[in-house]
ROKOL-900693 format. One record per residue (C-alpha): residue in one letter; x, y, z. Coordinates in Angstrom, 1 decimal. Example, Ala and Ser with C-alpha at 12.3 -4.5 7.8 and 13.67 -1.06 7.14 Angstrom:
2
[lummar a, [12.3, -4.5, 7.8]]
[lummar s, [13.7, -1.1, 7.1]]
END
This chain:
219
[lummar x, [0.2, 0.2, -0.3]]
[lummar x, [3.0, 2.5, 0.7]]
[lummar x, [4.5, 2.1, -2.8]]
[lummar x, [1.4, 3.5, -4.8]]
[lummar x, [1.5, 6.7, -2.6]]
[lummar x, [5.5, 7.0, -3.0]]
[lummar x, [5.2, 6.4, -6.5]]
[lummar x, [2.0, 8.8, -6.9]]
[lummar x, [4.2, 11.3, -4.6]]
[lummar x, [7.3, 10.5, -7.1]]
[lummar x, [5.5, 11.0, -10.2]]
[lummar x, [4.2, 14.2, -9.4]]
[lummar x, [7.6, 15.4, -8.3]]
[lummar x, [9.0, 14.0, -11.6]]
[lummar x, [6.4, 16.2, -13.7]]
[lummar x, [7.1, 19.3, -11.4]]
[lummar x, [10.6, 18.9, -11.5]]
[lummar x, [10.7, 17.9, -15.7]]
[lummar x, [8.4, 20.8, -16.4]]
[lummar x, [10.8, 23.4, -14.1]]
[lummar x, [13.4, 21.5, -16.3]]
[lummar x, [11.9, 22.9, -19.6]]
[lummar x, [11.4, 26.6, -18.3]]
[lummar x, [14.9, 26.8, -17.2]]
[lummar x, [15.8, 25.5, -21.1]]
[lummar x, [13.5, 28.0, -22.7]]
[lummar x, [14.5, 30.8, -20.6]]
[lummar x, [18.4, 29.9, -21.4]]
[lummar x, [17.8, 30.3, -25.4]]
[lummar x, [17.1, 33.8, -24.8]]
[lummar x, [19.3, 34.9, -21.7]]
[lummar x, [22.2, 33.1, -22.4]]
[lummar x, [22.4, 31.7, -19.0]]
[lummar x, [21.7, 28.3, -17.9]]
[lummar x, [20.4, 27.7, -13.6]]
[lummar x, [19.0, 24.5, -12.7]]
[lummar x, [18.6, 22.2, -9.0]]
[lummar x, [17.9, 18.9, -9.8]]
[lummar x, [17.1, 18.1, -6.2]]
[lummar x, [13.4, 18.0, -7.1]]
[lummar x, [14.2, 15.1, -10.2]]
[lummar x, [16.3, 13.0, -7.5]]
[lummar x, [13.8, 12.9, -4.6]]
[lummar x, [11.1, 12.0, -7.4]]
[lummar x, [13.6, 8.9, -8.5]]
[lummar x, [14.2, 8.0, -5.0]]
[lummar x, [10.1, 7.9, -4.1]]
[lummar x, [9.7, 5.8, -7.2]]
[lummar x, [12.0, 3.0, -6.2]]
[lummar x, [10.2, 2.8, -3.4]]
[lummar x, [12.8, 3.7, -0.7]]
[lummar x, [10.7, 4.0, 2.9]]
[lummar x, [14.4, 5.3, 3.7]]
[lummar x, [14.3, 8.5, 1.5]]
[lummar x, [10.2, 9.2, 2.1]]
[lummar x, [11.4, 9.7, 6.1]]
[lummar x, [13.8, 12.1, 5.5]]
[lummar x, [11.9, 13.7, 2.5]]
[lummar x, [8.9, 15.0, 4.7]]
[lummar x, [10.8, 16.2, 7.3]]
[lummar x, [13.1, 18.1, 4.4]]
[lummar x, [9.6, 19.2, 2.5]]
[lummar x, [8.3, 20.5, 6.3]]
[lummar x, [11.6, 22.4, 6.4]]
[lummar x, [11.6, 24.3, 3.3]]
[lummar x, [7.8, 24.9, 3.8]]
[lummar x, [8.6, 26.8, 6.8]]
[lummar x, [11.0, 29.1, 5.0]]
[lummar x, [9.1, 29.3, 2.1]]
[lummar x, [6.4, 30.4, 4.3]]
[lummar x, [8.5, 33.1, 6.1]]
[lummar x, [10.0, 34.2, 3.0]]
[lummar x, [6.5, 34.8, 2.1]]
[lummar x, [5.4, 37.1, 5.1]]
[lummar x, [8.4, 39.1, 5.0]]
[lummar x, [7.6, 40.0, 1.3]]
[lummar x, [4.2, 41.2, 1.5]]
[lummar x, [5.5, 43.0, 4.4]]
[lummar x, [8.8, 44.6, 3.2]]
[lummar x, [7.8, 45.1, -0.9]]
[lummar x, [6.2, 48.4, -1.7]]
[lummar x, [3.1, 47.8, -3.8]]
[lummar x, [4.0, 50.5, -5.9]]
[lummar x, [7.1, 48.1, -6.7]]
[lummar x, [4.7, 45.2, -7.6]]
[lummar x, [2.5, 47.8, -10.0]]
[lummar x, [5.5, 48.2, -11.8]]
[lummar x, [6.9, 44.9, -12.3]]
[lummar x, [3.3, 43.9, -13.4]]
[lummar x, [3.0, 46.6, -15.3]]
[lummar x, [6.6, 46.1, -17.4]]
[lummar x, [7.3, 42.4, -17.1]]
[lummar x, [4.1, 41.3, -16.4]]
[lummar x, [5.2, 37.6, -17.9]]
[lummar x, [8.2, 36.9, -15.3]]
[lummar x, [6.3, 38.2, -12.5]]
[lummar x, [3.6, 35.8, -13.0]]
[lummar x, [5.9, 33.1, -13.4]]
[lummar x, [7.7, 33.9, -10.5]]
[lummar x, [4.6, 34.1, -8.2]]
[lummar x, [2.9, 31.0, -9.8]]
[lummar x, [5.9, 28.8, -9.4]]
[lummar x, [6.4, 30.2, -5.8]]
[lummar x, [2.6, 29.0, -5.0]]
[lummar x, [3.4, 25.6, -7.1]]
[lummar x, [6.4, 25.1, -4.9]]
[lummar x, [4.4, 25.8, -1.4]]
[lummar x, [1.7, 23.3, -2.3]]
[lummar x, [3.9, 20.3, -3.8]]
[lummar x, [5.6, 20.7, -0.2]]
[lummar x, [2.2, 20.6, 1.8]]
[lummar x, [1.4, 18.0, -0.2]]
[lummar x, [4.4, 15.8, -0.3]]
[lummar x, [4.5, 16.6, 3.6]]
[lummar x, [0.9, 15.3, 4.3]]
[lummar x, [1.3, 12.2, 1.2]]
[lummar x, [4.0, 10.8, 3.2]]
[lummar x, [2.5, 11.4, 6.1]]
[lummar x, [-0.2, 9.0, 5.4]]
[lummar x, [-0.7, 5.4, 7.8]]
[lummar x, [1.0, 3.0, 5.2]]
[lummar x, [3.7, 5.1, 4.9]]
[lummar x, [4.6, 5.5, 8.4]]
[lummar x, [3.6, 2.0, 9.1]]
[lummar x, [6.3, 0.7, 6.7]]
[lummar x, [9.0, 3.3, 7.8]]
[lummar x, [8.7, 2.2, 11.2]]
[lummar x, [11.3, 3.5, 14.1]]
[lummar x, [14.6, 5.6, 12.7]]
[lummar x, [17.6, 6.4, 13.7]]
[lummar x, [16.5, 10.0, 14.0]]
[lummar x, [12.9, 9.4, 14.6]]
[lummar x, [12.7, 12.1, 17.3]]
[lummar x, [13.2, 15.0, 14.1]]
[lummar x, [9.3, 14.7, 13.3]]
[lummar x, [8.0, 17.2, 10.9]]
[lummar x, [6.5, 19.8, 13.1]]
[lummar x, [9.9, 19.8, 14.5]]
[lummar x, [11.7, 20.6, 11.0]]
[lummar x, [8.9, 23.2, 10.5]]
[lummar x, [9.4, 24.7, 13.3]]
[lummar x, [13.8, 24.4, 12.4]]
[lummar x, [12.9, 26.3, 9.8]]
[lummar x, [11.4, 29.5, 11.2]]
[lummar x, [14.3, 29.2, 13.5]]
[lummar x, [16.7, 29.5, 10.3]]
[lummar x, [14.7, 32.1, 9.7]]
[lummar x, [14.3, 33.6, 12.6]]
[lummar x, [18.2, 33.9, 13.2]]
[lummar x, [19.1, 35.3, 9.4]]
[lummar x, [16.1, 38.2, 10.2]]
[lummar x, [17.9, 39.1, 13.5]]
[lummar x, [21.7, 39.1, 11.4]]
[lummar x, [20.2, 40.8, 7.9]]
[lummar x, [17.2, 43.1, 9.1]]
[lummar x, [19.2, 45.3, 10.8]]
[lummar x, [21.9, 45.4, 8.1]]
[lummar x, [19.7, 46.0, 5.9]]
[lummar x, [17.6, 49.0, 7.7]]
[lummar x, [20.9, 50.7, 8.5]]
[lummar x, [24.3, 51.7, 7.2]]
[lummar x, [24.9, 48.7, 4.8]]
[lummar x, [21.5, 49.1, 2.9]]
[lummar x, [21.8, 52.9, 3.1]]
[lummar x, [24.9, 52.3, 0.9]]
[lummar x, [23.7, 49.9, -1.3]]
[lummar x, [20.8, 52.0, -2.0]]
[lummar x, [23.1, 55.0, -2.3]]
[lummar x, [25.4, 53.1, -4.5]]
[lummar x, [22.3, 52.3, -7.0]]
[lummar x, [20.6, 55.5, -6.8]]
[lummar x, [24.8, 57.2, -7.7]]
[lummar x, [24.0, 55.1, -11.2]]
[lummar x, [20.5, 55.7, -12.3]]
[lummar x, [19.9, 58.7, -10.5]]
[lummar x, [16.9, 60.4, -8.8]]
[lummar x, [14.5, 59.8, -11.4]]
[lummar x, [14.0, 56.4, -9.8]]
[lummar x, [12.2, 55.2, -6.6]]
[lummar x, [14.6, 52.5, -4.6]]
[lummar x, [14.0, 49.3, -2.6]]
[lummar x, [16.6, 46.9, -1.2]]
[lummar x, [15.7, 43.3, -2.5]]
[lummar x, [17.9, 41.4, -1.0]]
[lummar x, [21.3, 41.0, 0.3]]
[lummar x, [24.0, 38.9, 0.8]]
[lummar x, [26.9, 38.4, 3.2]]
[lummar x, [29.8, 36.9, 3.1]]
[lummar x, [33.1, 36.5, 5.4]]
[lummar x, [36.6, 35.6, 4.1]]
[lummar x, [38.3, 34.0, 6.8]]
[lummar x, [41.9, 34.5, 5.3]]
[lummar x, [41.6, 37.8, 4.6]]
[lummar x, [39.1, 39.5, 7.1]]
[lummar x, [37.1, 40.5, 4.3]]
[lummar x, [33.6, 41.3, 4.4]]
[lummar x, [31.6, 40.6, 0.5]]
[lummar x, [28.7, 42.7, 0.6]]
[lummar x, [26.5, 41.4, -2.6]]
[lummar x, [22.9, 43.3, -2.8]]
[lummar x, [20.3, 43.8, -5.1]]
[lummar x, [18.4, 47.0, -5.3]]
[lummar x, [14.9, 47.3, -7.6]]
[lummar x, [14.7, 50.5, -9.1]]
[lummar x, [11.7, 51.8, -10.5]]
[lummar x, [9.3, 54.5, -12.5]]
[lummar x, [7.1, 56.0, -14.4]]
[lummar x, [9.0, 54.1, -17.9]]
[lummar x, [10.5, 50.6, -16.3]]
[lummar x, [11.4, 48.6, -13.4]]
[lummar x, [15.2, 47.8, -12.9]]
[lummar x, [17.0, 45.0, -10.7]]
[lummar x, [20.3, 46.2, -9.9]]
[lummar x, [23.6, 44.1, -8.8]]
[lummar x, [25.4, 45.9, -6.5]]
[lummar x, [28.5, 44.8, -4.5]]
[lummar x, [31.6, 45.9, -2.6]]
[lummar x, [34.2, 44.8, 0.0]]
[lummar x, [34.9, 46.2, 3.2]]
END
């Protein structure tokens, strides 16, 4: 009985992964840059083989990823200006809708995977495992905890001097005719040179266009 459930989830994940791969190839034709994560395809193959060991870990990983997706959705809703969203829908309609649809589908897919792999035939088949104490609810809480840690580290920087510098450098490149919003921030420290590398993306928009401008510097 559990094999039928694993096959069903595996097929859905494979179809989703194949569709994502096709879309990545299509985008690469126009952008001349290809990027794709084969994780979903590999997970689908593992479940198609009826691996209960894989099902055990996949369910917990799906719960962990689901927590991150939910946290990011709340952050995006409350942080991104409505005017920027309207500009994206106006000037980059297809890509914006594609991003939102993809996000919703991945969130649904994680939720559905957790539910399907939590059915009794699968749980009974899995039995006791070495890391059985790591339950899906605990994995979900861990995902929220990771987001909280990242927020505690990055948000003070995003709304402090680091964020202001990113906005200032973007403003210096595009001028005062745009509105600016810090969309993403990445910080990496080189342990050898003790240099901190800052990489940010600043969204700039006005009545004529919307631009995602990368900004980087070392400090």
